[in-house]
C-alpha positions in Angstrom: -22.6 -13.8 -25.9 -20.0 -12.1 -23.2 -17.2 -10.1 -25.1 -13.7 -11.6 -25.3 -11.1 -9.3 -24.4 -7.6 -8.5 -25.3 -5.4 -6.2 -23.3 -2.0 -5.6 -25.1 1.0 -2.9 -24.9 0.3 -0.4 -27.9 3.5 1.6 -29.1 3.2 5.1 -31.0 5.3 4.5 -33.7 6.2 8.1 -33.9 7.3 8.4 -30.3 7.8 5.0 -28.8 5.3 5.7 -26.0 4.0 2.6 -24.7 0.3 2.3 -23.4 -2.0 -0.4 -22.4 -4.9 -0.5 -24.7 -8.2 -2.9 -24.8 -9.7 -4.5 -28.1 -12.9 -6.9 -27.6 -14.6 -9.5 -30.0 -18.1 -10.3 -30.0 -17.5 -13.3 -32.5 -15.4 -15.8 -30.2 -12.1 -13.9 -31.3 -12.6 -14.1 -35.2 -12.2 -10.4 -35.2 -11.4 -7.6 -32.6 -12.6 -4.3 -32.4 -10.5 -1.6 -30.8 -11.4 0.1 -27.9 -8.2 2.3 -27.7 -5.8 3.4 -24.4 -7.0 2.6 -21.4 -3.4 3.5 -19.5 -0.6 5.9 -20.4 2.2 6.8 -17.8 4.0 8.8 -20.6 6.8 6.0 -20.7 8.7 4.3 -23.9 9.1 1.0 -21.6 5.8 0.4 -19.9 4.9 -2.9 -21.5 3.4 -6.7 -21.1 0.2 -6.3 -19.0 -1.0 -9.6 -17.4 -4.5 -9.1 -16.5 -6.6 -11.1 -14.2 -9.6 -11.1 -11.7 -9.1 -11.4 -7.9 -12.3 -12.2 -6.6 -11.6 -10.9 -3.1 -11.7 -7.5 -4.3 -14.4 -8.1 -6.9 -11.7 -6.2 -9.0 -9.4 -6.7 -12.4 -5.7 -6.9 -11.8 -3.0 -5.6 -14.0 0.7 -6.5 -13.4 3.0 -4.4 -16.2 6.4 -3.8 -16.6 8.6 -0.7 -15.9 11.3 -2.3 -18.1 14.0 0.1 -17.6 13.5 0.8 -14.2 13.6 -3.2 -13.5 9.8 -2.9 -11.7 6.5 -4.4 -12.0 3.6 -1.9 -11.4 0.1 -3.4 -10.1 -3.1 -1.5 -11.0 -6.7 -2.5 -10.4 -10.1 -1.5 -12.2 -13.5 -2.5 -11.7 -14.3 -2.1 -15.4 -11.1 -2.7 -17.7 -11.0 1.0 -18.9 -10.0 2.8 -15.7 -7.4 1.9 -14.0 -5.6 2.8 -10.3 -2.2 2.7 -9.4 -1.6 0.1 -6.3 2.0 -0.6 -6.1 5.2 -1.2 -7.6 7.8 -4.0 -7.1 11.3 -3.9 -7.5 14.3 -3.8 -8.6 15.1 -7.0 -6.8 16.8 -9.8 -8.1 18.3 -10.1 -11.7 18.7 -6.5 -13.3 20.9 -7.1 -15.8 18.6 -6.3 -18.6 15.5 -4.9 -19.1 12.0 -6.6 -16.9 9.4 -7.9 -19.4 6.6 -10.3 -19.5 5.4 -10.4 -15.8 3.0 -13.1 -14.6 1.7 -13.0 -10.9 -0.7 -16.1 -9.8 -1.4 -17.8 -6.4 0.3 -21.2 -5.9 -0.9 -23.9 -3.0 1.5 -24.9 -0.5 1.8 -28.8 -0.7 -1.3 -28.8 -2.7 -3.2 -27.1 0.5 -5.4 -24.5 -1.1 -5.8 -22.6 2.6 -2.1 -22.2 2.4 -1.2 -20.1 -0.5 1.9 -18.3 -1.8 1.8 -15.9 -4.8 4.5 -16.2 -7.6 5.6 -13.3 -9.9 7.7 -14.3 -12.6 9.6 -11.8 -14.5 11.7 -12.1 -17.6 14.7 -10.4 -18.2 16.1 -9.4 -21.8 19.3 -9.6 -21.8 20.5 -11.3 -17.8 20.1 -15.0 -18.8 22.9 -16.8 -17.0 24.0 -18.6 -19.9 23.5 -14.9 -21.6 20.7 -13.7 -24.2 17.4 -13.7 -22.4 16.2 -15.2 -18.7 13.7 -15.8 -16.3 13.2 -14.8 -12.7 10.8 -15.6 -10.1 9.7 -14.2 -6.7 7.9 -16.1 -3.9 5.9 -14.0 -1.6 2.1 -12.7 -0.8 0.0 -10.7 -2.4 -3.2 -8.8 -0.9 -4.8 -7.5 -4.0 -2.5 -4.3 -4.0 0.8 -5.2 -3.0 3.1 -7.8 -3.7 5.8 -8.4 -1.0 8.7 -11.0 -1.4 9.7 -13.8 0.7 13.1 -12.9 0.0 14.7 -9.9 2.0 16.9 -9.1 -0.8 20.4 -10.5 0.7 20.8 -13.0 -2.0 23.3 -11.9 -4.8 23.0 -14.2 -8.0 26.3 -15.7 -9.1 27.8 -14.2 -11.7 28.3 -17.2 -13.7 31.3 -19.0 -15.3 32.7 -18.5 -18.5 33.1 -21.7 -20.2 34.3 -20.4 -23.7 36.4 -17.6 -24.8 34.2 -14.3 -26.2 35.5 -13.2 -29.6 
Protein backbone atom coordinates (compact mmCIF):
# COMPACT_ATOMS: atom_id res chain seq x y z
CA UNK A 1 0.00 0.00 0.00
CA UNK A 2 1.80 3.13 -1.12
CA UNK A 3 1.34 6.18 1.06
CA UNK A 4 -0.86 9.08 -0.01
CA UNK A 5 1.15 12.28 0.40
CA UNK A 6 -0.08 15.83 1.00
CA UNK A 7 2.23 18.78 0.59
CA UNK A 8 0.88 22.00 2.03
CA UNK A 9 1.77 25.41 3.41
CA UNK A 10 2.15 25.46 7.19
CA UNK A 11 1.96 28.91 8.79
CA UNK A 12 3.48 29.59 12.19
CA UNK A 13 0.76 31.39 14.18
CA UNK A 14 3.29 33.45 16.15
CA UNK A 15 5.72 34.57 13.42
CA UNK A 16 3.41 34.18 10.36
CA UNK A 17 6.28 32.38 8.58
CA UNK A 18 5.05 30.21 5.74
CA UNK A 19 6.83 26.89 5.12
CA UNK A 20 6.12 23.85 3.01
CA UNK A 21 5.26 20.70 4.93
CA UNK A 22 4.47 17.05 4.24
CA UNK A 23 1.86 14.74 5.72
CA UNK A 24 1.10 11.17 4.68
CA UNK A 25 -1.74 8.67 4.90
CA UNK A 26 -1.48 4.90 5.03
CA UNK A 27 -5.26 4.36 5.05
CA UNK A 28 -6.23 5.83 1.67
CA UNK A 29 -6.65 9.37 2.99
CA UNK A 30 -8.85 8.69 5.99
CA UNK A 31 -6.20 9.98 8.41
CA UNK A 32 -2.91 11.81 7.91
CA UNK A 33 0.30 11.85 9.93
CA UNK A 34 2.39 15.01 9.81
CA UNK A 35 5.95 14.35 8.67
CA UNK A 36 6.98 17.97 9.19
CA UNK A 37 8.49 21.00 7.50
CA UNK A 38 10.48 20.19 4.34
CA UNK A 39 11.13 23.65 2.89
CA UNK A 40 11.61 26.90 4.80
CA UNK A 41 13.08 30.05 3.23
CA UNK A 42 12.21 32.38 6.14
CA UNK A 43 9.33 34.18 4.42
CA UNK A 44 5.83 35.23 5.40
CA UNK A 45 4.75 35.07 1.73
CA UNK A 46 5.86 31.61 0.53
CA UNK A 47 2.83 29.47 -0.23
CA UNK A 48 0.60 27.20 -2.29
CA UNK A 49 2.88 24.40 -3.51
CA UNK A 50 2.00 22.53 -6.69
CA UNK A 51 3.98 19.25 -6.74
CA UNK A 52 4.17 16.72 -9.55
CA UNK A 53 6.41 13.93 -10.85
CA UNK A 54 8.61 14.97 -13.78
CA UNK A 55 9.54 11.77 -15.61
CA UNK A 56 12.43 13.13 -17.77
CA UNK A 57 14.54 13.88 -14.68
CA UNK A 58 12.97 11.23 -12.41
CA UNK A 59 12.36 13.89 -9.75
CA UNK A 60 9.49 15.60 -7.99
CA UNK A 61 9.00 19.24 -8.96
CA UNK A 62 7.40 21.98 -6.91
CA UNK A 63 6.08 25.30 -8.17
CA UNK A 64 5.48 27.57 -5.17
CA UNK A 65 4.53 31.23 -4.87
CA UNK A 66 6.71 34.04 -3.56
CA UNK A 67 3.46 35.95 -3.23
CA UNK A 68 4.61 39.51 -2.52
CA UNK A 69 7.53 39.30 -4.98
CA UNK A 70 5.26 38.27 -7.89
CA UNK A 71 7.42 35.22 -8.54
CA UNK A 72 7.01 31.48 -8.80
CA UNK A 73 9.93 29.43 -7.50
CA UNK A 74 10.74 25.97 -8.82
CA UNK A 75 12.30 23.26 -6.64
CA UNK A 76 13.17 19.61 -7.29
CA UNK A 77 13.43 16.59 -5.01
CA UNK A 78 14.15 12.88 -5.26
CA UNK A 79 12.32 12.02 -2.03
CA UNK A 80 9.76 14.80 -1.26
CA UNK A 81 11.80 15.65 1.86
CA UNK A 82 14.89 17.43 0.55
CA UNK A 83 14.33 20.21 -1.97
CA UNK A 84 16.77 22.05 -4.24
CA UNK A 85 15.98 25.47 -5.70
CA UNK A 86 16.08 25.39 -9.50
CA UNK A 87 14.90 28.82 -10.68
CA UNK A 88 12.36 31.62 -10.36
CA UNK A 89 9.87 33.06 -12.84
CA UNK A 90 8.57 36.62 -12.60
CA UNK A 91 7.63 39.29 -12.05
CA UNK A 92 5.66 39.28 -15.30
CA UNK A 93 2.16 40.02 -16.51
CA UNK A 94 -0.26 41.34 -13.93
CA UNK A 95 1.28 42.27 -10.59
CA UNK A 96 -1.57 44.25 -9.03
CA UNK A 97 -1.98 41.78 -6.16
CA UNK A 98 -0.10 38.93 -4.55
CA UNK A 99 0.60 35.84 -6.66
CA UNK A 100 -1.03 32.67 -5.35
CA UNK A 101 -1.93 29.07 -6.21
CA UNK A 102 0.39 28.38 -9.15
CA UNK A 103 -0.18 25.48 -11.52
CA UNK A 104 2.24 24.16 -14.13
CA UNK A 105 1.29 21.56 -16.72
CA UNK A 106 2.18 20.40 -20.24
CA UNK A 107 -0.32 20.94 -23.06
CA UNK A 108 0.04 19.26 -26.46
CA UNK A 109 -0.22 21.78 -29.30
CA UNK A 110 -3.10 20.83 -31.62
CA UNK A 111 -3.32 17.52 -29.76
CA UNK A 112 0.18 16.48 -30.88
CA UNK A 113 2.07 15.01 -27.86
CA UNK A 114 5.38 15.50 -29.70
CA UNK A 115 4.80 19.25 -29.82
CA UNK A 116 4.14 20.41 -26.27
CA UNK A 117 3.96 23.79 -24.59
CA UNK A 118 3.87 24.33 -20.84
CA UNK A 119 1.25 26.48 -19.14
CA UNK A 120 2.02 28.33 -15.90
CA UNK A 121 -1.21 29.55 -14.30
CA UNK A 122 -0.94 32.15 -11.53
CA UNK A 123 -3.80 33.56 -9.47
CA UNK A 124 -3.89 37.14 -8.18
CA UNK A 125 -5.52 38.64 -5.13
CA UNK A 126 -6.54 41.38 -5.69
CA UNK A 127 -5.82 42.08 -9.32
CA UNK A 128 -8.75 40.81 -11.36
CA UNK A 129 -9.84 42.98 -14.28
CA UNK A 130 -13.27 43.50 -12.69
CA UNK A 131 -11.78 43.84 -9.18
CA UNK A 132 -11.26 41.15 -6.57
CA UNK A 133 -9.32 38.02 -7.37
CA UNK A 134 -8.19 37.07 -10.84
CA UNK A 135 -6.00 34.69 -12.78
CA UNK A 136 -3.44 34.83 -15.55
CA UNK A 137 -1.42 32.30 -17.45
CA UNK A 138 1.85 32.15 -19.31
CA UNK A 139 2.61 29.78 -22.19
CA UNK A 140 6.18 28.68 -22.77
CA UNK A 141 8.78 25.98 -22.29
CA UNK A 142 9.88 24.07 -19.21
CA UNK A 143 13.05 21.94 -19.06
CA UNK A 144 12.63 20.49 -15.57
CA UNK A 145 14.45 23.41 -14.00
CA UNK A 146 13.29 26.65 -15.57
CA UNK A 147 10.07 27.98 -17.11
CA UNK A 148 10.58 30.39 -20.00
CA UNK A 149 7.56 32.31 -21.25
CA UNK A 150 6.99 32.76 -24.98
CA UNK A 151 5.79 36.30 -24.18
CA UNK A 152 8.73 38.69 -24.09
CA UNK A 153 6.99 40.92 -21.56
CA UNK A 154 6.30 43.76 -23.99
CA UNK A 155 2.51 43.35 -23.69
CA UNK A 156 0.87 45.59 -21.10
CA UNK A 157 -2.60 44.51 -19.95
CA UNK A 158 -5.28 47.17 -20.36
CA UNK A 159 -6.22 49.06 -17.22
CA UNK A 160 -9.92 48.35 -17.76
CA UNK A 161 -12.92 50.62 -18.03
CA UNK A 162 -14.87 51.96 -15.09
CA UNK A 163 -18.49 50.94 -15.60
CA UNK A 164 -19.88 52.50 -12.41
CA UNK A 165 -18.89 55.13 -9.90
CA UNK A 166 -16.97 54.05 -6.86
CA UNK A 167 -18.37 55.11 -3.45
